[in-house]
LOFINU-49285 format. One record per residue: residue number from 1; residue in three letters; x, y, z of N, C-alpha, C in turn. Coordinates in pm, 1 decimal, m for minus. Example, Ala and Ser with C-alpha at 12.3 -4.5 7.8 and 13.67 -1.06 7.14 Angstrom:
BEGIN
[1; ALA; [1319.0; m569.0; 780.0]; [1230.0; m450.0; 780.0]; [1320.0; m330.0; 780.0]]
[2; SER; [1285.0; m225.0; 708.0]; [1367.0; m106.0; 714.0]; [1290.0; 3.0; 787.0]]
//
This chain:
BEGIN
[1; SER; [m7530.3; m7548.2; m7897.4]; [m7464.2; m7640.7; m7987.2]; [m7323.8; m7591.0; m8017.2]]
[2; ARG; [m7236.3; m7682.5; m8060.7]; [m7099.8; m7649.3; m8098.9]; [m7078.3; m7688.0; m8244.0]]
[3; SER; [m6992.3; m7614.6; m8311.8]; [m6970.1; m7641.1; m8453.3]; [m6823.3; m7626.6; m8487.1]]
[4; GLU; [m6773.7; m7716.1; m8573.6]; [m6638.2; m7707.8; m8624.3]; [m6637.2; m7756.9; m8767.4]]
[5; THR; [m6543.9; m7703.1; m8846.8]; [m6529.5; m7749.6; m8984.4]; [m6396.1; m7818.2; m9001.8]]
[6; PHE; [m6395.5; m7923.7; m9080.9]; [m6272.9; m7997.1; m9110.7]; [m6242.6; m7993.8; m9259.8]]
[7; ILE; [m6313.2; m7904.8; m9331.6]; [m6291.3; m7887.1; m9475.2]; [m6166.9; m7802.6; m9497.1]]
[8; GLU; [m6085.2; m7841.0; m9593.6]; [m5966.6; m7762.4; m9626.3]; [m6007.4; m7621.8; m9666.9]]
[9; GLY; [m5944.3; m7522.2; m9607.4]; [m5979.1; m7383.6; m9635.1]; [m6078.3; m7327.6; m9536.8]]
[10; GLY; [m6125.6; m7414.8; m9445.2]; [m6214.9; m7367.0; m9340.1]; [m6355.8; m7342.7; m9389.5]]
[11; GLY; [m6408.4; m7224.9; m9364.4]; [m6546.8; m7196.2; m9396.2]; [m6631.0; m7199.7; m9270.4]]
[12; ASN; [m6751.7; m7153.8; m9281.2]; [m6841.8; m7145.0; m9167.4]; [m6910.1; m7279.7; m9144.5]]
[13; PRO; [m6883.8; m7347.1; m9031.1]; [m6945.6; m7477.7; m9007.8]; [m7096.1; m7471.0; m8987.7]]
[14; CYS; [m7148.0; m7350.4; m8962.6]; [m7292.2; m7335.1; m8940.9]; [m7368.9; m7308.3; m9070.4]]
[15; VAL; [m7295.8; m7291.7; m9181.1]; [m7360.3; m7268.4; m9310.0]; [m7374.8; m7402.4; m9382.5]]
[16; ASP; [m7497.2; m7436.8; m9416.5]; [m7526.1; m7563.4; m9483.1]; [m7514.5; m7542.6; m9633.8]]
[17; ASP; [m7404.1; m7591.3; m9693.3]; [m7385.0; m7576.3; m9837.7]; [m7486.3; m7657.4; m9917.4]]
[18; LEU; [m7536.7; m7761.7; m9855.5]; [m7637.0; m7846.5; m9918.6]; [m7750.2; m7863.6; m9818.1]]
[19; PRO; [m7874.9; m7828.8; m9850.4]; [m7983.4; m7833.2; m9751.1]; [m8000.8; m7968.8; m9682.6]]
[20; HIS; [m7940.9; m8069.7; m9740.7]; [m7946.2; m8205.4; m9686.7]; [m7918.9; m8210.7; m9537.3]]
[21; ASP; [m7812.8; m8142.2; m9492.2]; [m7770.0; m8155.8; m9352.7]; [m7869.2; m8093.0; m9255.5]]
[22; THR; [m7925.0; m7978.3; m9293.3]; [m8027.5; m7916.1; m9209.3]; [m8151.0; m8005.0; m9201.9]]
[23; GLY; [m8188.0; m8064.1; m9315.2]; [m8301.4; m8155.7; m9316.3]; [m8281.3; m8272.7; m9222.6]]
[24; VAL; [m8161.4; m8330.7; m9226.0]; [m8128.0; m8442.1; m9136.8]; [m8142.2; m8399.2; m8990.4]]
[25; GLY; [m8087.2; m8282.2; m8957.9]; [m8092.1; m8234.4; m8820.5]; [m8233.2; m8212.1; m8769.7]]
[26; THR; [m8319.4; m8155.1; m8853.4]; [m8455.4; m8124.0; m8807.0]; [m8538.4; m8249.6; m8784.5]]
[27; VAL; [m8516.8; m8352.7; m8866.0]; [m8594.1; m8476.4; m8849.8]; [m8575.9; m8534.4; m8709.8]]
[28; GLY; [m8452.8; m8533.8; m8661.9]; [m8427.6; m8594.1; m8531.7]; [m8433.1; m8499.0; m8414.6]]
[29; PHE; [m8397.3; m8369.3; m8437.9]; [m8364.8; m8285.4; m8323.0]; [m8422.2; m8143.7; m8327.0]]
[30; ALA; [m8511.5; m8112.1; m8419.6]; [m8570.3; m7978.1; m8423.5]; [m8639.0; m7945.5; m8291.6]]
[31; ASN; [m8622.0; m7821.4; m8245.0]; [m8672.9; m7782.6; m8113.4]; [m8823.9; m7764.9; m8114.1]]
[32; GLY; [m8871.1; m7666.8; m8186.9]; [m9015.3; m7649.3; m8200.3]; [m9085.9; m7593.5; m8079.3]]
[33; GLU; [m9012.5; m7555.0; m7974.2]; [m9078.9; m7506.6; m7852.9]; [m9135.9; m7365.8; m7868.4]]
[34; ASP; [m9099.4; m7297.1; m7978.5]; [m9154.9; m7163.8; m8000.3]; [m9289.7; m7169.2; m8072.1]]
[35; GLY; [m9339.4; m7291.3; m8093.0]; [m9469.2; m7306.4; m8157.7]; [m9464.6; m7291.4; m8308.1]]
[36; LYS; [m9344.5; m7283.1; m8365.1]; [m9330.6; m7268.9; m8509.5]; [m9260.5; m7390.8; m8566.7]]
[37; GLY; [m9290.8; m7419.4; m8691.1]; [m9218.1; m7525.0; m8759.7]; [m9249.7; m7663.4; m8707.4]]
[38; MET; [m9146.1; m7745.6; m8699.1]; [m9164.0; m7885.6; m8661.9]; [m9083.3; m7917.9; m8536.6]]
[39; ARG; [m9112.6; m8031.0; m8478.0]; [m9039.8; m8076.0; m8361.0]; [m8981.9; m8214.3; m8391.1]]
[40; GLY; [m8853.4; m8231.0; m8359.8]; [m8788.0; m8359.0; m8381.1]; [m8818.9; m8456.6; m8269.0]]
[41; ILE; [m8761.2; m8574.1; m8279.4]; [m8788.1; m8680.6; m8182.8]; [m8725.4; m8649.5; m8047.5]]
[42; ALA; [m8601.7; m8602.9; m8048.9]; [m8528.7; m8574.1; m7923.8]; [m8484.7; m8428.5; m7925.8]]
[43; TRP; [m8579.4; m8337.0; m7903.2]; [m8554.4; m8193.6; m7924.4]; [m8467.0; m8131.2; m7815.3]]
[44; ASN; [m8443.4; m8200.9; m7705.5]; [m8357.9; m8147.1; m7599.3]; [m8211.3; m8190.0; m7613.0]]
[45; THR; [m8179.7; m8257.1; m7721.2]; [m8043.5; m8305.6; m7741.8]; [m7950.0; m8191.0; m7780.1]]
[46; THR; [m7829.5; m8190.0; m7724.2]; [m7726.5; m8092.9; m7762.9]; [m7656.1; m8142.3; m7888.1]]
[47; LEU; [m7650.8; m8057.5; m7990.0]; [m7590.1; m8096.3; m8117.3]; [m7449.9; m8038.9; m8131.4]]
[48; ILE; [m7361.2; m8117.0; m8192.5]; [m7227.6; m8072.3; m8230.1]; [m7214.8; m8093.9; m8379.8]]
[49; SER; [m7197.6; m7988.0; m8455.1]; [m7188.1; m7996.7; m8600.8]; [m7041.8; m8007.4; m8642.8]]
[50; LEU; [m7006.8; m8117.8; m8708.4]; [m6871.9; m8138.8; m8759.6]; [m6881.3; m8146.0; m8912.4]]
[51; LYS; [m6834.8; m8042.4; m8978.5]; [m6855.3; m8028.9; m9122.0]; [m6750.5; m8105.8; m9201.4]]
[52; VAL; [m6795.9; m8202.4; m9282.5]; [m6705.5; m8280.8; m9366.6]; [m6747.0; m8277.1; m9513.0]]
[53; MET; [m6856.5; m8206.3; m9543.1]; [m6907.1; m8201.3; m9680.4]; [m6923.6; m8057.6; m9728.5]]
[54; THR; [m6899.8; m8037.9; m9855.6]; [m6933.6; m7913.0; m9922.8]; [m7018.3; m7948.7; m10044.3]]
[55; ALA; [m7051.5; m7849.9; m10124.2]; [m7132.8; m7875.8; m10243.1]; [m7090.3; m7784.3; m10356.2]]
[56; LYS; [m7115.1; m7829.1; m10480.1]; [m7087.9; m7746.7; m10596.3]; [m7184.3; m7784.9; m10708.0]]
[57; LEU; [m7195.6; m7698.7; m10807.2]; [m7281.0; m7726.9; m10921.4]; [m7205.8; m7815.1; m11020.1]]
[58; ASN; [m7272.6; m7920.2; m11067.8]; [m7210.8; m8004.1; m11170.8]; [m7240.3; m7948.0; m11309.9]]
[59; GLU; [m7200.6; m8020.8; m11414.3]; [m7216.2; m7969.6; m11551.2]; [m7361.1; m7953.8; m11593.5]]
[60; PHE; [m7452.4; m8014.6; m11517.2]; [m7594.8; m8003.2; m11547.9]; [m7663.9; m7897.2; m11462.6]]
[61; GLY; [m7585.1; m7823.7; m11383.7]; [m7640.9; m7719.8; m11298.8]; [m7706.1; m7771.6; m11173.4]]
[62; ARG; [m7675.7; m7895.1; m11138.1]; [m7733.9; m7955.9; m11019.2]; [m7634.7; m7947.7; m10904.4]]
[63; LEU; [m7685.0; m7914.4; m10785.6]; [m7600.7; m7906.0; m10667.8]; [m7570.8; m8046.9; m10616.3]]
[64; VAL; [m7443.3; m8081.4; m10608.6]; [m7404.0; m8214.0; m10562.7]; [m7308.9; m8202.0; m10444.1]]
[65; ARG; [m7310.7; m8299.7; m10357.4]; [m7226.1; m8297.6; m10238.5]; [m7086.2; m8349.4; m10270.6]]
[66; ILE; [m6990.0; m8296.8; m10199.7]; [m6851.6; m8341.5; m10209.4]; [m6804.8; m8378.1; m10069.8]]
[67; ILE; [m6767.4; m8502.9; m10052.2]; [m6720.8; m8550.3; m9922.3]; [m6569.6; m8557.4; m9924.9]]
[68; SER; [m6506.0; m8490.8; m9831.0]; [m6360.7; m8490.3; m9821.2]; [m6314.0; m8605.8; m9733.0]]
[69; PRO; [m6238.6; m8702.7; m9788.1]; [m6188.1; m8813.7; m9705.7]; [m6104.0; m8764.8; m9588.2]]
[70; ASP; [m6018.5; m8666.2; m9611.7]; [m5935.7; m8612.3; m9503.7]; [m6021.8; m8551.1; m9394.0]]
[71; ALA; [m6127.3; m8479.3; m9435.4]; [m6215.8; m8416.5; m9337.3]; [m6287.8; m8520.8; m9252.9]]
[72; VAL; [m6329.0; m8631.3; m9315.2]; [m6397.3; m8738.4; m9241.3]; [m6304.9; m8796.2; m9135.0]]
[73; ILE; [m6180.7; m8823.1; m9172.4]; [m6084.7; m8879.6; m9077.7]; [m6056.6; m8781.5; m8964.4]]
[74; LYS; [m6037.0; m8653.3; m8997.4]; [m6011.8; m8552.4; m8894.2]; [m6130.5; m8540.4; m8799.3]]
[75; ALA; [m6251.8; m8547.3; m8854.2]; [m6371.4; m8535.7; m8770.7]; [m6381.7; m8652.9; m8673.9]]
[76; PHE; [m6355.8; m8773.9; m8721.6]; [m6364.3; m8890.3; m8633.8]; [m6250.7; m8892.0; m8531.9]]
[77; ARG; [m6135.3; m8836.9; m8567.1]; [m6029.2; m8821.6; m8466.8]; [m6072.7; m8724.8; m8357.6]]
[78; HIS; [m6143.6; m8619.5; m8398.3]; [m6195.8; m8523.0; m8301.1]; [m6298.8; m8590.8; m8210.0]]
[79; ILE; [m6383.6; m8673.6; m8267.8]; [m6481.1; m8749.6; m8189.0]; [m6408.7; m8840.6; m8090.1]]
[80; ASN; [m6301.2; m8900.5; m8136.4]; [m6221.7; m8988.1; m8050.2]; [m6164.4; m8911.4; m7930.7]]
[81; GLN; [m6119.3; m8790.0; m7956.2]; [m6065.7; m8705.9; m7849.1]; [m6174.5; m8669.5; m7747.8]]
[82; MET; [m6293.3; m8637.6; m7797.5]; [m6404.4; m8607.5; m7707.2]; [m6442.0; m8729.1; m7623.4]]
[83; ALA; [m6435.9; m8846.4; m7685.1]; [m6464.4; m8969.4; m7611.5]; [m6359.6; m8992.5; m7502.9]]
[84; ASP; [m6233.7; m8962.5; m7534.6]; [m6126.9; m8975.5; m7435.2]; [m6150.3; m8881.7; m7316.9]]
[85; ALA; [m6214.1; m8767.6; m7345.2]; [m6242.8; m8670.2; m7239.1]; [m6365.5; m8708.8; m7156.2]]
[86; GLY; [m6427.4; m8821.4; m7190.3]; [m6538.5; m8872.4; m7110.3]; [m6676.9; m8835.5; m7160.4]]
[87; GLU; [m6685.5; m8771.9; m7277.6]; [m6817.4; m8735.3; m7330.2]; [m6887.2; m8857.9; m7388.6]]
[88; THR; [m7017.7; m8866.6; m7367.2]; [m7099.8; m8969.7; m7429.5]; [m7156.9; m8911.8; m7558.5]]
[89; LEU; [m7133.0; m8979.4; m7669.9]; [m7163.7; m8921.9; m7799.9]; [m7244.7; m9017.7; m7886.4]]
[90; ILE; [m7339.7; m8960.6; m7959.8]; [m7412.1; m9033.5; m8063.9]; [m7380.3; m8964.2; m8195.4]]
[91; VAL; [m7318.8; m9036.2; m8287.4]; [m7271.8; m8978.0; m8412.9]; [m7374.4; m9002.1; m8522.9]]
[92; VAL; [m7422.9; m8893.2; m8583.0]; [m7515.5; m8901.0; m8695.5]; [m7432.9; m8892.4; m8823.2]]
[93; ALA; [m7398.6; m9006.5; m8878.8]; [m7314.9; m9012.0; m9000.0]; [m7404.7; m9029.9; m9120.8]]
[94; ALA; [m7466.9; m8920.1; m9162.3]; [m7565.1; m8924.6; m9271.2]; [m7496.0; m8902.4; m9405.3]]
[95; PHE; [m7397.8; m8986.0; m9433.1]; [m7324.7; m8978.0; m9559.4]; [m7265.2; m9115.1; m9588.4]]
[96; VAL; [m7220.7; m9133.3; m9712.4]; [m7154.1; m9257.1; m9752.8]; [m7014.3; m9223.0; m9800.2]]
[97; TYR; [m6917.1; m9285.9; m9739.2]; [m6775.7; m9263.6; m9769.3]; [m6728.7; m9385.1; m9848.5]]
[98; ASP; [m6725.1; m9372.1; m9981.7]; [m6702.6; m9486.8; m10068.4]; [m6568.7; m9554.3; m10041.2]]
[99; GLY; [m6572.9; m9687.1; m10045.6]; [m6451.1; m9763.1; m10027.6]; [m6423.4; m9793.8; m9881.7]]
[100; VAL; [m6308.4; m9851.2; m9857.4]; [m6265.9; m9888.2; m9722.8]; [m6135.0; m9817.6; m9693.0]]
[101; ASP; [m6129.5; m9748.0; m9580.6]; [m6010.5; m9673.6; m9541.9]; [m5955.7; m9734.2; m9412.8]]
[102; PRO; [m5834.9; m9789.7; m9415.6]; [m5781.1; m9855.1; m9295.3]; [m5763.0; m9760.4; m9177.5]]
[103; VAL; [m5734.9; m9631.8; m9204.9]; [m5718.0; m9534.9; m9096.9]; [m5850.8; m9511.4; m9025.3]]
[104; LEU; [m5955.6; m9483.3; m9104.1]; [m6087.4; m9461.1; m9045.2]; [m6139.2; m9587.9; m8979.1]]
[105; ASP; [m6113.7; m9700.3; m9040.2]; [m6156.8; m9827.3; m8983.4]; [m6096.3; m9849.4; m8845.1]]
[106; GLU; [m5970.8; m9815.0; m8827.2]; [m5904.6; m9832.3; m8697.4]; [m5960.0; m9735.4; m8593.6]]
[107; ILE; [m5992.8; m9612.7; m8636.8]; [m6053.2; m9516.1; m8544.4]; [m6188.1; m9567.9; m8494.9]]
[108; LEU; [m6267.2; m9623.8; m8586.4]; [m6398.0; m9676.8; m8548.6]; [m6383.7; m9793.4; m8449.9]]
[109; LYS; [m6284.9; m9877.3; m8470.4]; [m6261.0; m9987.9; m8377.1]; [m6220.0; m9935.5; m8239.7]]
[110; ASP; [m6141.0; m9828.9; m8239.0]; [m6099.5; m9768.4; m8112.3]; [m6219.7; m9711.0; m8038.1]]
[111; LEU; [m6312.3; m9650.1; m8112.4]; [m6433.3; m9595.5; m8051.1]; [m6519.0; m9706.9; m7991.2]]
[112; GLU; [m6522.3; m9821.5; m8056.0]; [m6596.1; m9935.2; m8000.3]; [m6536.2; m9976.5; m7866.2]]
[113; ARG; [m6404.4; m9980.3; m7858.0]; [m6338.6; m10021.1; m7733.7]; [m6367.5; m9923.8; m7619.7]]
[114; LYS; [m6384.5; m9795.3; m7652.0]; [m6409.7; m9694.8; m7548.0]; [m6547.1; m9713.9; m7484.3]]
[115; GLY; [m6646.3; m9751.6; m7563.6]; [m6776.8; m9783.8; m7508.1]; [m6870.4; m9666.4; m7482.1]]
[116; ASN; [m6831.1; m9543.6; m7518.7]; [m6919.0; m9428.9; m7493.6]; [m6956.2; m9353.7; m7621.2]]
[117; VAL; [m6942.6; m9421.3; m7736.0]; [m6977.9; m9360.1; m7864.3]; [m7061.7; m9458.7; m7945.6]]
[118; TYR; [m7179.6; m9413.4; m7989.6]; [m7268.6; m9492.1; m8075.2]; [m7278.2; m9422.0; m8209.3]]
[119; ILE; [m7257.5; m9495.6; m8317.3]; [m7254.7; m9437.1; m8451.3]; [m7370.1; m9492.6; m8533.5]]
[120; VAL; [m7450.0; m9402.9; m8591.0]; [m7557.7; m9441.4; m8681.8]; [m7520.9; m9390.2; m8820.6]]
[121; ALA; [m7510.4; m9481.3; m8916.4]; [m7462.0; m9445.8; m9049.3]; [m7566.5; m9475.8; m9155.8]]
[122; SER; [m7560.6; m9400.3; m9263.6]; [m7654.6; m9416.2; m9375.1]; [m7600.2; m9514.0; m9477.8]]
[123; SER; [m7688.9; m9600.5; m9529.1]; [m7652.8; m9684.1; m9643.4]; [m7683.1; m9607.0; m9771.3]]
[124; ASP; [m7643.6; m9663.5; m9885.5]; [m7664.5; m9595.6; m10013.4]; [m7811.5; m9594.4; m10053.0]]
[125; ASN; [m7849.6; m9489.4; m10126.7]; [m7984.6; m9481.7; m10183.2]; [m7982.4; m9541.5; m10324.4]]
[126; ILE; [m7940.2; m9666.1; m10334.6]; [m7927.5; m9728.8; m10466.1]; [m8005.1; m9859.7; m10465.4]]
[127; ARG; [m8112.0; m9862.9; m10540.4]; [m8196.6; m9982.0; m10545.4]; [m8115.8; m10102.4; m10594.8]]
[128; GLY; [m8126.8; m10210.4; m10523.0]; [m8060.6; m10332.7; m10564.4]; [m7915.2; m10341.8; m10524.2]]
[129; LEU; [m7862.7; m10240.3; m10453.2]; [m7723.0; m10245.2; m10410.4]; [m7711.9; m10327.2; m10282.6]]
[130; ASN; [m7635.3; m10435.0; m10289.7]; [m7612.6; m10517.6; m10172.4]; [m7506.3; m10452.3; m10086.2]]
[131; SER; [m7545.1; m10406.5; m9970.1]; [m7456.0; m10328.4; m9884.6]; [m7339.0; m10410.8; m9831.5]]
[132; LYS; [m7350.1; m10542.7; m9836.9]; [m7238.5; m10626.3; m9794.3]; [m7141.0; m10649.3; m9909.0]]
[133; ALA; [m7194.4; m10668.7; m10029.1]; [m7109.8; m10695.3; m10144.1]; [m7031.9; m10571.9; m10187.6]]
[134; GLN; [m7088.8; m10452.7; m10166.9]; [m7023.0; m10328.7; m10205.4]; [m7019.9; m10235.3; m10083.5]]
[135; PRO; [m6930.9; m10261.6; m9989.5]; [m6931.1; m10186.1; m9864.0]; [m6879.2; m10044.6; m9879.0]]
[136; ALA; [m6925.3; m9958.1; m9794.0]; [m6877.0; m9820.4; m9786.9]; [m6882.7; m9777.2; m9641.3]]
[137; LEU; [m6780.4; m9709.2; m9597.3]; [m6776.4; m9659.3; m9459.4]; [m6868.6; m9539.1; m9442.4]]
[138; PRO; [m6922.7; m9515.8; m9322.9]; [m6908.0; m9595.0; m9200.2]; [m6995.9; m9720.8; m9194.9]]
[139; CYS; [m7086.9; m9738.8; m9292.3]; [m7180.9; m9850.7; m9285.6]; [m7111.6; m9986.6; m9282.6]]
[140; SER; [m7000.9; m9998.3; m9353.1]; [m6933.2; m10127.8; m9358.8]; [m6876.3; m10167.9; m9223.4]]
[141; ALA; [m6875.4; m10074.5; m9128.8]; [m6827.4; m10105.0; m8993.0]; [m6940.5; m10152.4; m8903.4]]
[142; SER; [m7055.6; m10187.4; m8960.6]; [m7170.6; m10226.8; m8878.7]; [m7149.7; m10360.9; m8809.5]]
[143; THR; [m7039.2; m10429.1; m8838.4]; [m7005.3; m10549.3; m8762.6]; [m6958.9; m10512.7; m8621.8]]
[144; LEU; [m6920.8; m10386.2; m8601.4]; [m6883.0; m10340.1; m8468.0]; [m7009.3; m10323.3; m8382.2]]
[145; SER; [m6995.8; m10343.8; m8253.9]; [m7112.2; m10341.9; m8165.2]; [m7172.1; m10203.2; m8147.0]]
[146; ASN; [m7096.9; m10098.1; m8179.5]; [m7146.1; m9961.3; m8158.0]; [m7179.5; m9889.4; m8288.1]]
[147; VAL; [m7189.8; m9963.0; m8399.1]; [m7221.4; m9902.3; m8528.6]; [m7343.9; m9969.8; m8588.1]]
[148; ASP; [m7443.5; m9889.4; m8624.9]; [m7560.6; m9939.1; m8696.9]; [m7565.3; m9876.6; m8835.4]]
[149; CYS; [m7601.3; m9957.8; m8932.7]; [m7618.3; m9912.6; m9070.9]; [m7767.4; m9912.6; m9102.4]]
[150; VAL; [m7817.0; m9800.6; m9154.1]; [m7961.3; m9777.8; m9163.1]; [m8010.4; m9776.4; m9308.0]]
[151; ALA; [m8123.3; m9841.5; m9329.5]; [m8195.6; m9835.0; m9456.8]; [m8337.5; m9787.1; m9428.8]]
[152; SER; [m8417.3; m9773.1; m9535.5]; [m8550.2; m9714.0; m9520.2]; [m8663.3; m9810.0; m9552.8]]
[153; ARG; [m8767.9; m9798.5; m9474.9]; [m8895.0; m9863.9; m9507.1]; [m8994.3; m9758.7; m9556.4]]
[154; ASN; [m9095.1; m9804.1; m9627.5]; [m9199.3; m9712.8; m9671.9]; [m9316.2; m9717.6; m9573.9]]
[155; ALA; [m9425.0; m9648.6; m9607.2]; [m9539.1; m9638.1; m9515.6]; [m9605.1; m9773.2; m9488.1]]
[156; ASN; [m9582.0; m9871.0; m9576.5]; [m9638.7; m10004.5; m9557.1]; [m9546.7; m10097.0; m9478.1]]
[157; GLY; [m9433.4; m10042.2; m9433.9]; [m9339.2; m10122.8; m9357.0]; [m9246.6; m10207.4; m9441.4]]
[158; GLU; [m9250.1; m10187.9; m9573.4]; [m9164.3; m10263.9; m9663.5]; [m9038.9; m10183.6; m9695.1]]
[159; LEU; [m8931.8; m10252.6; m9733.3]; [m8810.2; m10183.8; m9772.7]; [m8840.8; m10091.6; m9890.3]]
[160; ALA; [m8800.2; m9965.0; m9878.8]; [m8825.6; m9869.1; m9986.3]; [m8763.5; m9918.6; m10116.8]]
[161; LEU; [m8833.2; m9895.8; m10227.5]; [m8788.6; m9947.2; m10357.3]; [m8651.1; m9895.6; m10397.1]]
[162; TRP; [m8614.7; m9775.1; m10351.0]; [m8488.3; m9713.8; m10390.1]; [m8375.1; m9744.7; m10292.8]]
[163; SER; [m8404.0; m9814.7; m10183.3]; [m8305.1; m9833.7; m10077.4]; [m8214.5; m9953.6; m10104.6]]
[164; SER; [m8089.1; m9943.2; m10063.4]; [m8000.5; m10057.9; m10067.3]; [m8042.7; m10158.5; m9960.6]]
[165; PHE; [m7982.8; m10276.1; m9963.4]; [m8021.9; m10382.1; m9871.8]; [m7897.1; m10464.3; m9838.1]]
[166; GLY; [m7914.5; m10572.2; m9763.1]; [m7802.4; m10661.9; m9739.6]; [m7769.8; m10680.5; m9593.3]]
[167; ASP; [m7671.7; m10767.3; m9566.8]; [m7637.7; m10804.8; m9429.9]; [m7578.9; m10689.2; m9349.6]]
[168; ALA; [m7525.2; m10587.8; m9417.4]; [m7467.4; m10474.3; m9344.5]; [m7575.0; m10388.6; m9278.9]]
[169; ILE; [m7700.8; m10398.8; m9326.0]; [m7810.8; m10320.0; m9269.7]; [m7850.6; m10378.7; m9135.0]]
[170; THR; [m7848.6; m10296.2; m9031.7]; [m7881.8; m10343.7; m8896.8]; [m8002.4; m10271.9; m8836.4]]
[171; GLN; [m8044.6; m10159.4; m8895.2]; [m8161.5; m10085.0; m8846.5]; [m8236.2; m10028.0; m8965.9]]
[172; THR; [m8364.1; m10004.6; m8949.2]; [m8441.6; m9936.3; m9052.2]; [m8526.0; m9827.0; m8988.9]]
[173; GLY; [m8552.5; m9723.2; m9067.5]; [m8640.9; m9615.8; m9025.9]; [m8743.1; m9590.9; m9134.9]]
[174; TYR; [m8816.4; m9481.4; m9121.5]; [m8917.3; m9445.6; m9221.7]; [m8877.6; m9310.8; m9282.0]]
[175; CYS; [m8821.6; m9314.2; m9399.9]; [m8776.3; m9189.8; m9463.2]; [m8807.0; m9189.5; m9612.2]]
[176; ASP; [m8922.2; m9242.2; m9645.5]; [m8969.5; m9242.3; m9783.7]; [m9071.8; m9130.1; m9797.8]]
[177; ASN; [m9021.0; m9008.5; m9825.7]; [m9104.6; m8888.3; m9832.7]; [m9160.1; m8849.1; m9695.5]]
[178; ILE; [m9070.6; m8804.0; m9608.5]; [m9109.4; m8749.7; m9479.2]; [m9087.9; m8598.1; m9482.6]]
[179; VAL; [m9134.0; m8527.2; m9379.4]; [m9121.6; m8381.4; m9374.6]; [m8992.4; m8344.2; m9302.6]]
[180; ALA; [m8922.0; m8244.1; m9356.5]; [m8799.5; m8193.1; m9293.9]; [m8795.8; m8041.8; m9309.2]]
[181; GLY; [m8718.4; m7977.6; m9222.3]; [m8699.1; m7833.2; m9231.7]; [m8570.1; m7802.3; m9305.5]]
[182; TYR; [m8568.2; m7689.2; m9376.8]; [m8453.2; m7652.7; m9459.3]; [m8414.5; m7506.8; m9435.8]]
[183; PRO; [m8290.7; m7470.0; m9472.6]; [m8248.5; m7330.0; m9456.2]; [m8344.0; m7234.2; m9526.1]]
[184; GLY; [m8367.3; m7119.4; m9464.0]; [m8457.9; m7021.1; m9522.0]; [m8599.9; m7035.1; m9471.1]]
[185; ASP; [m8618.2; m7112.3; m9361.8]; [m8750.4; m7126.6; m9299.4]; [m8854.3; m7185.5; m9392.5]]
[186; TRP; [m8817.0; m7292.7; m9461.2]; [m8918.6; m7361.9; m9540.7]; [m8910.6; m7511.8; m9513.2]]
[187; TYR; [m9018.1; m7581.6; m9545.6]; [m9031.4; m7723.6; m9514.6]; [m9070.1; m7798.0; m9640.5]]
[188; GLY; [m9020.1; m7919.9; m9651.5]; [m9050.1; m7998.2; m9770.4]; [m9024.7; m8145.6; m9745.8]]
[189; ASN; [m9037.9; m8223.9; m9853.1]; [m9018.1; m8367.2; m9842.4]; [m8869.9; m8402.6; m9828.7]]
[190; PHE; [m8843.9; m8511.4; m9760.0]; [m8708.9; m8567.7; m9751.0]; [m8720.8; m8714.1; m9788.2]]
[191; LEU; [m8645.5; m8755.1; m9887.7]; [m8645.2; m8893.7; m9931.2]; [m8500.9; m8941.5; m9937.1]]
[192; GLY; [m8469.5; m9044.6; m9861.0]; [m8333.2; m9096.1; m9860.9]; [m8297.6; m9156.8; m9726.9]]
[193; ASN; [m8205.3; m9251.8; m9728.9]; [m8166.2; m9320.1; m9605.7]; [m8104.9; m9225.3; m9503.5]]
[194; SER; [m8052.5; m9112.0; m9548.6]; [m7998.5; m9013.0; m9453.8]; [m8103.7; m8967.3; m9354.5]]
[195; GLY; [m8229.1; m8963.7; m9398.0]; [m8336.2; m8920.6; m9309.9]; [m8370.1; m9021.1; m9201.1]]
[196; CYS; [m8330.3; m9146.7; m9221.2]; [m8353.0; m9248.9; m9118.8]; [m8248.2; m9242.5; m9009.2]]
[197; VAL; [m8129.0; m9192.8; m9043.1]; [m8019.0; m9188.6; m8946.4]; [m8055.9; m9107.6; m8822.3]]
[198; PRO; [m8109.2; m8984.5; m8836.1]; [m8144.5; m8908.8; m8715.6]; [m8259.7; m8970.5; m8637.1]]
[199; GLN; [m8345.3; m9048.1; m8701.9]; [m8452.8; m9115.0; m8629.0]; [m8395.4; m9215.3; m8529.1]]
[200; ILE; [m8302.2; m9298.0; m8577.0]; [m8240.1; m9397.9; m8488.1]; [m8154.0; m9330.0; m8383.2]]
[201; ALA; [m8078.2; m9228.2; m8424.6]; [m7989.8; m9156.0; m8330.8]; [m8071.5; m9086.5; m8222.5]]
[202; ALA; [m8184.6; m9026.2; m8260.1]; [m8266.7; m8955.2; m8162.7]; [m8328.9; m9051.0; m8061.6]]
[203; LEU; [m8370.8; m9167.1; m8107.0]; [m8424.3; m9266.1; m8014.3]; [m8316.0; m9310.8; m7915.8]]
[204; ALA; [m8194.2; m9328.1; m7966.4]; [m8082.4; m9364.6; m7878.0]; [m8056.6; m9254.3; m7776.2]]
[205; SER; [m8069.2; m9128.9; m7819.0]; [m8050.8; m9015.9; m7728.5]; [m8152.2; m9017.1; m7615.5]]
[206; LEU; [m8276.5; m9051.6; m7648.1]; [m8381.7; m9059.4; m7544.9]; [m8351.9; m9171.0; m7446.0]]
[207; VAL; [m8300.5; m9283.3; m7496.2]; [m8268.5; m9396.0; m7409.1]; [m8151.0; m9362.6; m7318.6]]
[208; TRP; [m8047.9; m9299.4; m7376.0]; [m7929.3; m9266.4; m7298.5]; [m7953.2; m9150.1; m7202.3]]
[209; GLY; [m8055.2; m9069.5; m7233.5]; [m8087.3; m8956.4; m7147.0]; [m7992.1; m8842.6; m7161.8]]
//
């Protein structure tokens, strides 16, 4: 795997400041060939980690994620460069970038024109939020042919009670309390639309080979 950070000040791209990202990775791509832990859907996939998030403690002592808009744009420009070099890429965008950014929007349109990049993005984990009425990138770009916006179903096949909904949603997965691996060799529940993103991305990886 390859790793790069786009956070101001650098830092180790292989260090997960928030266990969220490791959990996302294991759901779709955990190897498991050593007979330990779990195995993801597409365990032979080569991963490239592009770090755009950090974390800090808020006033309540809770660890919260911080998404850098500049880092997101730099990361997608890097993806664009890799696409120009002929690489076929599936982007696991397991985050919500609030608002609409014309720069990022244009990069996403350029990636659609190239035809060798598929982007799977997470919708908000906010019950009753209409994803079309309150768009956020990359999900709001799901009108593009190479971008899917993902929400969650529960074990009964119904939309999870906490999941957003709306016309921007183009795919669904099952991420209402699923198992994921976390830093420090432990496993636990994962609840959130981010967990559906690697499911769809991993299936696409199997199809693309």
